MIDOSE-1310 file (N, C-alpha, C; in nm, 2 decimals, decimal comma, always signed):
residues 310
msft	-2,09/-1,43/-0,48/-2,02/-1,31/-0,43/-2,04/-1,19/-0,52; -2,07/-1,08/-0,47/-2,10/-0,96/-0,55/-2,04/-0,84/-0,48; -1,94/-0,77/-0,54/-1,89/-0,64/-0,49/-1,87/-0,55/-0,61; -1,86/-0,42/-0,59/-1,86/-0,33/-0,69/-1,73/-0,27/-0,73
lkqv	-1,71/-0,22/-0,85/-1,59/-0,16/-0,89/-1,55/-0,04/-0,80; -1,65/+0,03/-0,75/-1,63/+0,15/-0,66/-1,56/+0,10/-0,53; -1,62/-0,02/-0,48/-1,56/-0,07/-0,35/-1,41/-0,11/-0,37; -1,38/-0,16/-0,49/-1,24/-0,20/-0,52/-1,16/-0,08/-0,53
ryfm	-1,20/+0,03/-0,59/-1,13/+0,15/-0,60/-1,10/+0,21/-0,47; -1,21/+0,22/-0,38/-1,19/+0,27/-0,25/-1,10/+0,19/-0,17; -1,11/+0,06/-0,18/-1,02/-0,03/-0,10/-0,87/+0,00/-0,14; -0,84/+0,01/-0,27/-0,71/+0,04/-0,32/-0,66/+0,17/-0,27
avae	-0,75/+0,27/-0,27/-0,71/+0,41/-0,23/-0,67/+0,40/-0,08; -0,74/+0,33/+0,00/-0,71/+0,32/+0,15/-0,58/+0,24/+0,16; -0,57/+0,14/+0,09/-0,44/+0,05/+0,10/-0,32/+0,13/+0,06; -0,33/+0,22/-0,04/-0,22/+0,30/-0,09/-0,18/+0,41/+0,01
lgsv	-0,29/+0,47/+0,06/-0,26/+0,59/+0,14/-0,26/+0,57/+0,29; -0,31/+0,45/+0,33/-0,30/+0,42/+0,47/-0,39/+0,49/+0,57; -0,49/+0,56/+0,51/-0,59/+0,62/+0,60/-0,72/+0,65/+0,52; -0,83/+0,64/+0,59/-0,96/+0,66/+0,53/-0,97/+0,80/+0,49
ssaa	-0,93/+0,90/+0,57/-0,95/+1,04/+0,54/-0,87/+1,08/+0,41; -0,75/+1,03/+0,40/-0,67/+1,06/+0,28/-0,73/+0,99/+0,16; -0,78/+0,87/+0,17/-0,84/+0,80/+0,06/-0,97/+0,88/+0,02; -1,04/+0,93/+0,11/-1,17/+1,00/+0,08/-1,14/+1,13/+0,00
ievc	-1,03/+1,20/+0,03/-0,99/+1,31/-0,05/-0,94/+1,27/-0,19; -0,87/+1,16/-0,20/-0,83/+1,10/-0,32/-0,94/+1,07/-0,42; -1,05/+1,01/-0,36/-1,16/+0,96/-0,45/-1,27/+1,06/-0,45; -1,26/+1,17/-0,38/-1,36/+1,28/-0,38/-1,49/+1,24/-0,32
isas	-1,50/+1,16/-0,22/-1,62/+1,14/-0,14/-1,59/+1,15/+0,00; -1,70/+1,13/+0,09/-1,68/+1,15/+0,23/-1,61/+1,03/+0,29; -1,54/+1,05/+0,40/-1,47/+0,95/+0,47/-1,57/+0,84/+0,52; -1,69/+0,88/+0,56/-1,79/+0,78/+0,61/-1,83/+0,69/+0,49
svta	-1,84/+0,74/+0,37/-1,87/+0,66/+0,25/-1,76/+0,56/+0,23; -1,64/+0,60/+0,24/-1,53/+0,51/+0,22/-1,53/+0,40/+0,32; -1,55/+0,44/+0,45/-1,56/+0,34/+0,56/-1,67/+0,24/+0,54; -1,79/+0,29/+0,50/-1,90/+0,20/+0,47/-1,87/+0,10/+0,36
aiqd	-1,80/+0,15/+0,25/-1,77/+0,07/+0,14/-1,67/-0,04/+0,18; -1,57/-0,01/+0,26/-1,48/-0,11/+0,30/-1,54/-0,21/+0,39; -1,63/-0,16/+0,48/-1,70/-0,26/+0,57/-1,79/-0,35/+0,49; -1,86/-0,30/+0,39/-1,94/-0,39/+0,31/-1,86/-0,49/+0,23
leke	-1,74/-0,44/+0,18/-1,65/-0,53/+0,11/-1,60/-0,64/+0,20; -1,56/-0,60/+0,32/-1,51/-0,71/+0,41/-1,62/-0,81/+0,45; -1,74/-0,76/+0,46/-1,85/-0,85/+0,49/-1,88/-0,94/+0,38; -1,87/-0,89/+0,25/-1,89/-0,97/+0,14/-1,78/-1,08/+0,12
lgvs	-1,66/-1,04/+0,15/-1,55/-1,13/+0,13/-1,53/-1,22/+0,25; -1,58/-1,18/+0,36/-1,57/-1,27/+0,48/-1,44/-1,26/+0,55; -1,36/-1,16/+0,53/-1,23/-1,14/+0,59/-1,21/-1,00/+0,63; -1,11/-0,97/+0,72/-1,07/-0,84/+0,75/-0,96/-0,80/+0,66
lfsr	-0,97/-0,68/+0,59/-0,87/-0,64/+0,50/-0,77/-0,55/+0,56; -0,81/-0,48/+0,67/-0,72/-0,39/+0,74/-0,71/-0,42/+0,89; -0,60/-0,39/+0,95/-0,59/-0,38/+1,09/-0,57/-0,23/+1,13; -0,64/-0,20/+1,24/-0,63/-0,06/+1,28/-0,53/-0,03/+1,39
hrkg	-0,45/+0,08/+1,38/-0,36/+0,11/+1,48/-0,35/+0,26/+1,49; -0,28/+0,32/+1,58/-0,28/+0,46/+1,61/-0,23/+0,55/+1,50; -0,15/+0,49/+1,41/-0,09/+0,56/+1,30/-0,16/+0,55/+1,17; -0,27/+0,47/+1,18/-0,35/+0,46/+1,05/-0,39/+0,31/+1,03
lklt	-0,39/+0,27/+0,91/-0,44/+0,13/+0,87/-0,33/+0,06/+0,81; -0,32/-0,07/+0,83/-0,23/-0,16/+0,77/-0,31/-0,28/+0,71; -0,26/-0,32/+0,59/-0,32/-0,44/+0,53/-0,30/-0,56/+0,61; -0,40/-0,64/+0,63/-0,38/-0,78/+0,69/-0,32/-0,87/+0,58
ydgh	-0,30/-0,99/+0,62/-0,25/-1,09/+0,53/-0,35/-1,11/+0,41; -0,48/-1,12/+0,45/-0,59/-1,13/+0,35/-0,60/-1,00/+0,26; -0,57/-0,89/+0,33/-0,57/-0,76/+0,25/-0,46/-0,76/+0,15; -0,34/-0,81/+0,18/-0,23/-0,81/+0,09/-0,27/-0,90/-0,03
rfvq	-0,33/-1,02/+0,00/-0,38/-1,11/-0,11/-0,48/-1,04/-0,20; -0,57/-0,97/-0,14/-0,68/-0,91/-0,22/-0,63/-0,79/-0,30; -0,52/-0,73/-0,26/-0,46/-0,61/-0,34/-0,43/-0,66/-0,48; -0,36/-0,77/-0,49/-0,32/-0,82/-0,63/-0,45/-0,84/-0,71
hsqn	-0,55/-0,91/-0,65/-0,67/-0,93/-0,73/-0,74/-0,80/-0,77; -0,74/-0,70/-0,68/-0,80/-0,57/-0,70/-0,72/-0,50/-0,82; -0,59/-0,51/-0,81/-0,51/-0,45/-0,92/-0,54/-0,51/-1,05; -0,56/-0,64/-1,05/-0,59/-0,71/-1,18/-0,73/-0,66/-1,23
ilda	-0,82/-0,64/-1,14/-0,95/-0,59/-1,18/-0,94/-0,45/-1,24; -0,87/-0,36/-1,18/-0,85/-0,23/-1,23/-0,77/-0,23/-1,36; -0,67/-0,31/-1,37/-0,59/-0,33/-1,49/-0,68/-0,37/-1,61; -0,77/-0,47/-1,58/-0,86/-0,52/-1,68/-0,95/-0,41/-1,74
vsna	-1,00/-0,32/-1,65/-1,08/-0,21/-1,69/-1,01/-0,11/-1,77; -0,88/-0,08/-1,72/-0,80/+0,02/-1,80/-0,76/-0,04/-1,94; -0,73/-0,17/-1,94/-0,69/-0,23/-2,07/-0,81/-0,24/-2,16; -0,93/-0,26/-2,11/-1,05/-0,26/-2,20/-1,07/-0,12/-2,26
kyal	-1,05/-0,02/-2,19/-1,06/+0,12/-2,24/-0,95/+0,14/-2,34; -0,83/+0,10/-2,31/-0,72/+0,13/-2,39/-0,73/+0,05/-2,53; -0,79/-0,07/-2,52/-0,81/-0,15/-2,64/-0,90/-0,08/-2,74; -1,00/+0,00/-2,69/-1,09/+0,07/-2,77/-1,03/+0,20/-2,83
dsqq	-0,94/+0,26/-2,75/-0,89/+0,39/-2,78/-0,77/+0,38/-2,87; -0,69/+0,27/-2,87/-0,57/+0,27/-2,94/-0,57/+0,19/-3,07; -0,46/+0,19/-3,14/-0,44/+0,12/-3,27/-0,33/+0,02/-3,26; -0,34/-0,07/-3,15/-0,23/-0,16/-3,13/-0,21/-0,26/-3,24
etaq	-0,31/-0,28/-3,32/-0,29/-0,38/-3,43/-0,20/-0,33/-3,53; -0,17/-0,20/-3,54/-0,08/-0,15/-3,64/+0,07/-0,16/-3,59; +0,09/-0,18/-3,46/+0,23/-0,19/-3,41/+0,28/-0,32/-3,44; +0,40/-0,32/-3,51/+0,46/-0,45/-3,54/+0,61/-0,43/-3,56
gkls	+0,69/-0,54/-3,57/+0,83/-0,53/-3,58/+0,89/-0,56/-3,44; +1,01/-0,50/-3,41/+1,09/-0,53/-3,29/+1,09/-0,42/-3,20; +1,10/-0,45/-3,07/+1,12/-0,35/-2,96/+1,21/-0,41/-2,86; +1,33/-0,35/-2,84/+1,42/-0,40/-2,74/+1,41/-0,31/-2,61
igvt	+1,39/-0,37/-2,50/+1,37/-0,30/-2,37/+1,48/-0,34/-2,28; +1,55/-0,24/-2,22/+1,65/-0,27/-2,12/+1,59/-0,24/-1,98; +1,64/-0,32/-1,88/+1,60/-0,30/-1,74/+1,72/-0,31/-1,65; +1,71/-0,25/-1,53/+1,81/-0,28/-1,43/+1,75/-0,38/-1,33
ytia	+1,84/-0,42/-1,23/+1,80/-0,54/-1,15/+1,67/-0,52/-1,07; +1,65/-0,41/-1,00/+1,53/-0,39/-0,92/+1,41/-0,39/-1,01; +1,42/-0,33/-1,13/+1,30/-0,33/-1,22/+1,27/-0,47/-1,27; +1,37/-0,55/-1,30/+1,35/-0,68/-1,35/+1,29/-0,77/-1,24
syfl	+1,32/-0,75/-1,11/+1,28/-0,83/-1,01/+1,14/-0,79/-0,95; +1,11/-0,66/-0,95/+0,99/-0,62/-0,88/+0,89/-0,54/-0,96; +0,92/-0,52/-1,09/+0,83/-0,42/-1,16/+0,79/-0,47/-1,30; +0,88/-0,55/-1,36/+0,87/-0,58/-1,51/+0,76/-0,68/-1,55
apll	+0,75/-0,79/-1,48/+0,67/-0,91/-1,53/+0,53/-0,87/-1,56; +0,45/-0,82/-1,46/+0,31/-0,79/-1,49/+0,29/-0,69/-1,60; +0,37/-0,58/-1,60/+0,36/-0,48/-1,71/+0,39/-0,54/-1,84; +0,49/-0,62/-1,85/+0,53/-0,68/-1,98/+0,42/-0,78/-2,03
arfk	+0,36/-0,86/-1,94/+0,26/-0,95/-1,98/+0,14/-0,88/-2,04; +0,10/-0,77/-1,97/-0,02/-0,69/-2,02/+0,01/-0,62/-2,15; +0,13/-0,57/-2,16/+0,17/-0,50/-2,29/+0,17/-0,60/-2,40; +0,22/-0,72/-2,38/+0,22/-0,82/-2,49/+0,08/-0,86/-2,54
ksfp	-0,01/-0,86/-2,44/-0,15/-0,89/-2,48/-0,21/-0,78/-2,57; -0,17/-0,66/-2,54/-0,22/-0,54/-2,61/-0,15/-0,53/-2,75; -0,03/-0,57/-2,76/+0,05/-0,56/-2,88/+0,10/-0,69/-2,92; +0,02/-0,78/-2,97/+0,06/-0,92/-3,00/+0,16/-0,93/-3,12
nldi	+0,16/-0,83/-3,20/+0,24/-0,83/-3,32/+0,38/-0,78/-3,30; +0,41/-0,73/-3,18/+0,55/-0,68/-3,16/+0,64/-0,80/-3,11; +0,76/-0,80/-3,16/+0,87/-0,89/-3,12/+0,95/-0,82/-3,02; +0,93/-0,86/-2,89/+0,99/-0,79/-2,78/+1,10/-0,87/-2,72
tise	+1,22/-0,80/-2,70/+1,33/-0,86/-2,63/+1,37/-0,78/-2,51; +1,40/-0,85/-2,40/+1,44/-0,78/-2,27/+1,58/-0,82/-2,23; +1,66/-0,72/-2,19/+1,79/-0,75/-2,14/+1,82/-0,67/-2,01; +1,89/-0,73/-1,92/+1,92/-0,66/-1,79/+2,06/-0,62/-1,79
hkrs	+2,08/-0,49/-1,74/+2,21/-0,43/-1,74/+2,22/-0,34/-1,62; +2,34/-0,30/-1,58/+2,36/-0,19/-1,49/+2,31/-0,06/-1,55; +2,28/+0,04/-1,47/+2,22/+0,16/-1,52/+2,32/+0,23/-1,62; +2,45/+0,23/-1,59/+2,54/+0,30/-1,68/+2,55/+0,23/-1,82
ivek	+2,53/+0,10/-1,82/+2,53/+0,02/-1,95/+2,40/+0,05/-2,02; +2,29/+0,06/-1,95/+2,16/+0,09/-2,01/+2,17/+0,23/-2,09; +2,23/+0,33/-2,02/+2,24/+0,46/-2,08/+2,32/+0,45/-2,21; +2,44/+0,38/-2,21/+2,52/+0,37/-2,33/+2,45/+0,30/-2,44
klin	+2,37/+0,19/-2,41/+2,30/+0,11/-2,51/+2,18/+0,19/-2,57; +2,12/+0,28/-2,49/+2,02/+0,37/-2,54/+2,08/+0,46/-2,64; +2,19/+0,52/-2,61/+2,26/+0,62/-2,70/+2,31/+0,56/-2,83; +2,37/+0,43/-2,82/+2,42/+0,37/-2,94/+2,32/+0,30/-3,02
gsld	+2,19/+0,29/-2,97/+2,08/+0,23/-3,04/+2,06/+0,09/-3,03; +2,14/+0,02/-2,94/+2,12/-0,12/-2,92/+2,00/-0,15/-2,83; +1,95/-0,05/-2,76/+1,83/-0,06/-2,69/+1,73/+0,05/-2,74; +1,60/+0,02/-2,75/+1,51/+0,12/-2,80/+1,46/+0,20/-2,68
ialv	+1,44/+0,14/-2,56/+1,38/+0,20/-2,45/+1,42/+0,13/-2,32; +1,41/+0,19/-2,21/+1,44/+0,12/-2,09/+1,35/+0,15/-1,97; +1,33/+0,06/-1,88/+1,27/+0,08/-1,75/+1,38/+0,08/-1,65; +1,39/+0,20/-1,58/+1,51/+0,22/-1,49/+1,46/+0,30/-1,37
itsn	+1,56/+0,31/-1,27/+1,54/+0,40/-1,16/+1,58/+0,54/-1,22; +1,48/+0,62/-1,25/+1,51/+0,74/-1,32/+1,58/+0,84/-1,23; +1,57/+0,83/-1,10/+1,64/+0,92/-1,01/+1,79/+0,89/-1,01; +1,83/+0,78/-1,07/+1,98/+0,75/-1,08/+2,04/+0,79/-1,21
linn	+1,96/+0,83/-1,31/+2,01/+0,86/-1,44/+2,11/+0,98/-1,44; +2,21/+0,97/-1,52/+2,31/+1,08/-1,53/+2,31/+1,15/-1,66; +2,30/+1,08/-1,77/+2,31/+1,14/-1,90/+2,17/+1,21/-1,94; +2,16/+1,33/-1,90/+2,03/+1,40/-1,93/+2,03/+1,48/-2,06
sdit	+2,14/+1,48/-2,13/+2,15/+1,56/-2,25/+2,10/+1,48/-2,37; +2,14/+1,35/-2,38/+2,10/+1,26/-2,49/+1,99/+1,17/-2,46; +1,95/+1,16/-2,33/+1,84/+1,07/-2,29/+1,73/+1,15/-2,23; +1,61/+1,11/-2,27/+1,48/+1,17/-2,22/+1,43/+1,06/-2,12
setl	+1,38/+1,11/-2,00/+1,32/+1,02/-1,91/+1,19/+1,07/-1,86; +1,11/+0,97/-1,81/+0,98/+1,01/-1,76/+0,95/+0,92/-1,64; +0,92/+0,98/-1,52/+0,90/+0,90/-1,40/+0,75/+0,85/-1,40; +0,73/+0,72/-1,37/+0,60/+0,67/-1,36/+0,56/+0,65/-1,22
iess	+0,65/+0,62/-1,13/+0,62/+0,59/-0,99/+0,73/+0,66/-0,90; +0,68/+0,73/-0,80/+0,77/+0,79/-0,70/+0,75/+0,70/-0,57; +0,85/+0,62/-0,54/+0,84/+0,52/-0,44/+0,90/+0,58/-0,31; +0,83/+0,59/-0,20/+0,88/+0,64/-0,08/+0,98/+0,54/-0,02
rqlw	+1,08/+0,60/+0,05/+1,17/+0,52/+0,13/+1,13/+0,53/+0,28; +1,12/+0,41/+0,34/+1,08/+0,40/+0,48/+1,18/+0,32/+0,56; +1,17/+0,33/+0,69/+1,26/+0,25/+0,78/+1,19/+0,11/+0,80; +1,27/+0,00/+0,78/+1,23/-0,14/+0,81/+1,28/-0,18/+0,94
vppn	+1,19/-0,24/+1,02/+1,23/-0,29/+1,16/+1,16/-0,42/+1,19; +1,21/-0,50/+1,28/+1,13/-0,61/+1,32/+1,01/-0,57/+1,41; +0,91/-0,66/+1,43/+0,79/-0,62/+1,50/+0,81/-0,58/+1,65; +0,92/-0,62/+1,71/+0,94/-0,59/+1,85/+1,03/-0,47/+1,87
hpfi	+1,06/-0,40/+1,77/+1,16/-0,29/+1,78/+1,10/-0,17/+1,86; +1,18/-0,11/+1,95/+1,13/+0,00/+2,03/+1,09/+0,12/+1,94; +1,14/+0,14/+1,82/+1,10/+0,25/+1,74/+0,95/+0,25/+1,71; +0,89/+0,14/+1,71/+0,75/+0,13/+1,67/+0,66/+0,21/+1,77
elds	+0,70/+0,22/+1,89/+0,63/+0,29/+2,00/+0,65/+0,44/+2,00; +0,75/+0,49/+1,92/+0,78/+0,63/+1,92/+0,68/+0,71/+1,82; +0,65/+0,83/+1,86/+0,57/+0,91/+1,77/+0,64/+0,95/+1,64; +0,77/+0,97/+1,65/+0,85/+1,00/+1,53/+0,99/+0,94/+1,54
vsle	+1,05/+0,91/+1,43/+1,18/+0,85/+1,43/+1,27/+0,93/+1,33; +1,39/+0,97/+1,36/+1,47/+1,05/+1,28/+1,59/+0,97/+1,23; +1,66/+1,02/+1,13/+1,79/+0,96/+1,09/+1,89/+0,96/+1,20; +1,89/+1,06/+1,29/+1,98/+1,06/+1,41/+1,95/+0,94/+1,49
dvsh	+1,82/+0,91/+1,52/+1,78/+0,79/+1,59/+1,84/+0,66/+1,52; +1,82/+0,65/+1,39/+1,86/+0,53/+1,32/+2,01/+0,52/+1,32; +2,08/+0,63/+1,32/+2,23/+0,62/+1,31/+2,29/+0,54/+1,43; +2,22/+0,53/+1,54/+2,27/+0,46/+1,66/+2,24/+0,31/+1,66
epyi	+2,17/+0,26/+1,56/+2,12/+0,12/+1,55/+2,21/+0,04/+1,45; +2,22/-0,09/+1,47/+2,29/-0,17/+1,37/+2,21/-0,16/+1,24; +2,29/-0,13/+1,13/+2,22/-0,10/+1,00/+2,27/-0,19/+0,90; +2,18/-0,24/+0,81/+2,21/-0,33/+0,70/+2,20/-0,25/+0,57
qlti	+2,30/-0,25/+0,50/+2,31/-0,17/+0,37/+2,29/-0,26/+0,25; +2,18/-0,23/+0,17/+2,17/-0,30/+0,04/+2,26/-0,23/-0,06; +2,31/-0,31/-0,15/+2,42/-0,26/-0,24/+2,37/-0,26/-0,39; +2,26/-0,32/-0,42/+2,22/-0,33/-0,56/+2,17/-0,20/-0,62
dear	+2,18/-0,19/-0,75/+2,13/-0,07/-0,82/+2,18/+0,06/-0,76; +2,31/+0,06/-0,73/+2,38/+0,19/-0,69/+2,33/+0,24/-0,55; +2,27/+0,15/-0,47/+2,22/+0,19/-0,34/+2,33/+0,24/-0,25; +2,45/+0,18/-0,27/+2,56/+0,22/-0,19/+2,61/+0,36/-0,22
vthp	+2,57/+0,41/-0,34/+2,61/+0,55/-0,38/+2,49/+0,64/-0,35; +2,37/+0,61/-0,37/+2,26/+0,70/-0,36/+2,22/+0,72/-0,21; +2,23/+0,61/-0,13/+2,18/+0,63/+0,01/+2,27/+0,72/+0,09; +2,40/+0,72/+0,08/+2,48/+0,81/+0,16/+2,45/+0,96/+0,13
rfwg	+2,38/+0,99/+0,02/+2,35/+1,13/-0,01/+2,25/+1,19/+0,09; +2,14/+1,11/+0,12/+2,05/+1,17/+0,22/+2,10/+1,17/+0,36; +2,19/+1,07/+0,39/+2,26/+1,07/+0,52/+2,35/+1,19/+0,53; +2,43/+1,22/+0,42/+2,52/+1,32/+0,42/+2,47/+1,46/+0,44
kldl	+2,34/+1,48/+0,39/+2,28/+1,61/+0,40/+2,26/+1,65/+0,54; +2,25/+1,56/+0,63/+2,23/+1,58/+0,78/+2,36/+1,56/+0,85; +2,47/+1,54/+0,78/+2,60/+1,51/+0,84/+2,60/+1,39/+0,93; +2,53/+1,28/+0,88/+2,52/+1,16/+0,96/+2,56/+1,04/+0,88
kpni	+2,60/+0,93/+0,95/+2,63/+0,81/+0,88/+2,56/+0,69/+0,95; +2,52/+0,60/+0,87/+2,45/+0,48/+0,94/+2,56/+0,39/+1,00; +2,52/+0,32/+1,10/+2,61/+0,22/+1,17/+2,61/+0,09/+1,10; +2,67/+0,08/+0,98/+2,66/-0,04/+0,89/+2,73/-0,16/+0,95
tfkt	+2,66/-0,26/+0,98/+2,72/-0,39/+1,03/+2,72/-0,50/+0,93; +2,65/-0,48/+0,82/+2,64/-0,58/+0,71/+2,60/-0,52/+0,58; +2,66/-0,57/+0,47/+2,62/-0,52/+0,34/+2,58/-0,64/+0,26; +2,48/-0,63/+0,17/+2,43/-0,74/+0,10/+2,37/-0,70/-0,04
nsie	+2,39/-0,79/-0,14/+2,32/-0,77/-0,27/+2,18/-0,83/-0,27; +2,15/-0,91/-0,17/+2,03/-0,99/-0,17/+1,91/-0,92/-0,09; +1,80/-0,90/-0,16/+1,68/-0,84/-0,09/+1,63/-0,95/+0,01; +1,63/-1,07/-0,03/+1,57/-1,18/+0,06/+1,66/-1,19/+0,19
amrs	+1,79/-1,18/+0,17/+1,87/-1,18/+0,29/+1,85/-1,06/+0,38; +1,83/-0,95/+0,31/+1,79/-0,82/+0,39/+1,66/-0,84/+0,47; +1,56/-0,90/+0,41/+1,43/-0,92/+0,48/+1,45/-1,01/+0,60; +1,52/-1,12/+0,58/+1,54/-1,21/+0,69/+1,62/-1,15/+0,80
lvat	+1,72/-1,08/+0,77/+1,80/-1,02/+0,87/+1,73/-0,91/+0,95; +1,65/-0,83/+0,88/+1,57/-0,73/+0,95/+1,46/-0,79/+1,04; +1,39/-0,89/+0,98/+1,28/-0,96/+1,05/+1,32/-1,03/+1,18; +1,45/-1,08/+1,18/+1,50/-1,15/+1,30/+1,58/-1,06/+1,39
gagi	+1,58/-0,93/+1,36/+1,64/-0,84/+1,46/+1,79/-0,82/+1,44; +1,85/-0,86/+1,33/+2,00/-0,84/+1,31/+2,03/-0,70/+1,28; +1,94/-0,62/+1,24/+1,96/-0,48/+1,21/+1,84/-0,42/+1,14; +1,85/-0,29/+1,11/+1,74/-0,22/+1,05/+1,79/-0,16/+0,92
tils	+1,70/-0,11/+0,84/+1,75/-0,05/+0,71/+1,64/+0,05/+0,66; +1,68/+0,13/+0,56/+1,59/+0,22/+0,49/+1,59/+0,18/+0,35; +1,47/+0,14/+0,30/+1,46/+0,10/+0,16/+1,33/+0,15/+0,10; +1,32/+0,14/-0,03/+1,20/+0,18/-0,11/+1,09/+0,09/-0,09
dvvy	+0,97/+0,15/-0,09/+0,85/+0,07/-0,08/+0,83/-0,03/-0,19; +0,89/-0,01/-0,31/+0,88/-0,10/-0,42/+0,93/-0,24/-0,38; +1,03/-0,25/-0,30/+1,09/-0,38/-0,27/+1,04/-0,43/-0,13; +0,95/-0,36/-0,07/+0,90/-0,40/+0,06/+0,80/-0,51/+0,05
rpws	+0,81/-0,61/+0,13/+0,71/-0,72/+0,16/+0,70/-0,73/+0,31; +0,58/-0,76/+0,36/+0,57/-0,76/+0,51/+0,63/-0,88/+0,58; +0,67/-0,98/+0,50/+0,72/-1,11/+0,56/+0,85/-1,15/+0,49; +0,94/-1,21/+0,56/+1,06/-1,27/+0,51/+1,02/-1,41/+0,45
legd	+1,11/-1,47/+0,38/+1,09/-1,61/+0,33/+1,05/-1,71/+0,44; +1,11/-1,68/+0,56/+1,08/-1,77/+0,67/+0,95/-1,74/+0,74; +0,88/-1,64/+0,69/+0,75/-1,60/+0,75/+0,76/-1,50/+0,87; +0,87/-1,44/+0,89/+0,89/-1,34/+1,00/+0,84/-1,21/+0,95
riit	+0,79/-1,13/+1,04/+0,72/-1,00/+1,00/+0,82/-0,89/+0,99; +0,80/-0,80/+0,90/+0,88/-0,67/+0,89/+0,78/-0,55/+0,89; +0,81/-0,45/+0,97/+0,73/-0,34/+0,99/+0,80/-0,22/+0,92; +0,72/-0,13/+0,86/+0,78/-0,01/+0,80/+0,74/+0,11/+0,89
ipls	+0,83/+0,21/+0,90/+0,81/+0,33/+0,98/+0,85/+0,45/+0,90; +0,76/+0,55/+0,87/+0,81/+0,67/+0,81/+0,90/+0,75/+0,89; +1,00/+0,81/+0,83/+1,10/+0,89/+0,90/+1,06/+1,04/+0,90; +1,10/+1,11/+1,01/+1,07/+1,25/+1,03/+1,15/+1,34/+0,94
dpip	+1,27/+1,29/+0,90/+1,36/+1,37/+0,81/+1,32/+1,35/+0,67; +1,34/+1,45/+0,58/+1,31/+1,43/+0,44/+1,40/+1,33/+0,37; +1,34/+1,22/+0,32/+1,41/+1,12/+0,25/+1,37/+1,12/+0,10; +1,46/+1,13/+0,01/+1,41/+1,14/-0,13/+1,35/+1,01/-0,18
tmdi	+1,25/+1,02/-0,27/+1,19/+0,90/-0,32/+1,28/+0,82/-0,42; +1,25/+0,70/-0,44/+1,32/+0,62/-0,55/+1,22/+0,63/-0,67; +1,26/+0,69/-0,77/+1,17/+0,71/-0,89/+1,20/+0,61/-1,00; +1,09/+0,55/-1,04/+1,10/+0,45/-1,15/+1,02/+0,49/-1,27
glaw	+1,08/+0,47/-1,39/+1,01/+0,51/-1,51/+1,09/+0,47/-1,63; +1,07/+0,55/-1,74/+1,12/+0,52/-1,87/+1,23/+0,61/-1,91; +1,32/+0,55/-1,99/+1,43/+0,63/-2,05/+1,45/+0,59/-2,19; +1,47/+0,69/-2,28/+1,49/+0,66/-2,42/+1,58/+0,77/-2,48
ktsn	+1,64/+0,73/-2,59/+1,73/+0,83/-2,66/+1,64/+0,94/-2,71; +1,67/+1,07/-2,68/+1,59/+1,18/-2,71/+1,55/+1,19/-2,86; +1,63/+1,14/-2,95/+1,61/+1,15/-3,09/+1,53/+1,03/-3,14; +1,50/+0,93/-3,06/+1,43/+0,81/-3,10/+1,28/+0,84/-3,10
nean	+1,22/+0,85/-3,22/+1,08/+0,88/-3,24/+1,00/+0,76/-3,31; +1,06/+0,64/-3,29/+1,00/+0,53/-3,36/+0,86/+0,50/-3,30; +0,77/+0,45/-3,38/+0,63/+0,42/-3,34/+0,62/+0,32/-3,23; +0,70/+0,22/-3,23/+0,70/+0,11/-3,13/+0,74/+0,17/-2,99
vkaf	+0,84/+0,26/-2,99/+0,88/+0,32/-2,87/+0,77/+0,41/-2,82; +0,70/+0,49/-2,90/+0,59/+0,57/-2,86/+0,48/+0,49/-2,81; +0,45/+0,37/-2,87/+0,34/+0,28/-2,82/+0,37/+0,23/-2,68; +0,50/+0,20/-2,65/+0,53/+0,15/-2,52/+0,52/+0,26/-2,41
inyc	+0,57/+0,38/-2,45/+0,56/+0,50/-2,36/+0,41/+0,53/-2,33; +0,33/+0,53/-2,43/+0,19/+0,56/-2,41/+0,12/+0,46/-2,32; +0,16/+0,33/-2,35/+0,09/+0,23/-2,27/+0,13/+0,24/-2,12; +0,26/+0,26/-2,09/+0,31/+0,28/-1,96/+0,25/+0,40/-1,89
rmay	+0,23/+0,50/-1,96/+0,16/+0,62/-1,91/+0,02/+0,58/-1,86; -0,05/+0,51/-1,95/-0,19/+0,47/-1,92/-0,19/+0,38/-1,79; -0,09/+0,29/-1,79/-0,09/+0,18/-1,68/-0,05/+0,24/-1,54; +0,03/+0,35/-1,54/+0,09/+0,39/-1,41/+0,06/+0,53/-1,37
tsgr	+0,01/+0,61/-1,46/-0,01/+0,75/-1,42/-0,16/+0,80/-1,44; -0,25/+0,70/-1,43/-0,39/+0,73/-1,44/-0,45/+0,76/-1,31; -0,40/+0,88/-1,25/-0,46/+0,92/-1,12/-0,36/+0,91/-1,00; -0,27/+0,81/-1,00/-0,17/+0,80/-0,89/-0,04/+0,76/-0,94
nnyr	+0,07/+0,82/-0,89/+0,20/+0,77/-0,92/+0,29/+0,75/-0,80; +0,23/+0,74/-0,68/+0,31/+0,71/-0,56/+0,29/+0,57/-0,53; +0,40/+0,51/-0,47/+0,39/+0,37/-0,44/+0,42/+0,35/-0,29; +0,33/+0,28/-0,22/+0,34/+0,26/-0,08/+0,38/+0,11/-0,06
gdil	+0,44/+0,09/+0,05/+0,49/-0,05/+0,08/+0,38/-0,15/+0,11; +0,26/-0,10/+0,14/+0,15/-0,19/+0,17/+0,08/-0,25/+0,04; +0,14/-0,20/-0,08/+0,08/-0,24/-0,21/+0,19/-0,34/-0,27; +0,14/-0,45/-0,32/+0,23/-0,54/-0,39/+0,26/-0,48/-0,53
sl	+0,37/-0,53/-0,59/+0,41/-0,48/-0,72/+0,29/-0,49/-0,82; +0,28/-0,38/-0,90/+0,18/-0,37/-1,00/+0,20/-0,48/-1,11
């Protein structure tokens, strides 16, 4: 089997953006060249990576599987360059990292594994807390740095933050929902449907904000702390919801399908990134910040639901 790094980059661009034309603009080549590269890649792999529909492209099951392999390929290339450019052998000592629930579940593990390989002499500890506790621990020095939902941060005077990913929020529906056939769906439309509210990581506080701006309220029929329960309930038609693409997966644990639909009303992104005490200038903290910048802001910082966690 032989495919090129360019084909992988073009595939990831289409997967992230959901359209060949948008991907072509992103990678600065013609749409026909992107199409040809994807077709050659599919021929080489012997599978279909995308399904075509009137609103763009969606990853197939094989496409979702290939996303993670593609990301590993691109990560390996980035890490190889980073290894030559940096001085990670000089970083040593301890680094304490705080995370919130969503970060720990959907964002942390691959990043941490790659960081440890690049900085083998660092003694890294991880602890999970609520966002408010993370902020207090950063300020009192019991945490060096944190990976958090930066759009939820409150203490902006003592804490510096940097967003790595801006994750779109979309509507989740089962595959037979009538909204799929509509050209556009608004929050007004959603407000008349049974709605399932996720409550982790302050979602019960942040979500009413974008509803309130349009003087609307969701018809909440169930609240849950469980993402997996949410997926199962949506996939089987118990209700619909609006969630970040970071936590989106196209199937529930039972194997039922979940479809995402962009909303016509402006919905704020869920921003994920770093937070640290403004006065903390330790070398190990700077090393982690620089590594995360390399890993997540080298060209794209938007996260779509058709992409698995980095």
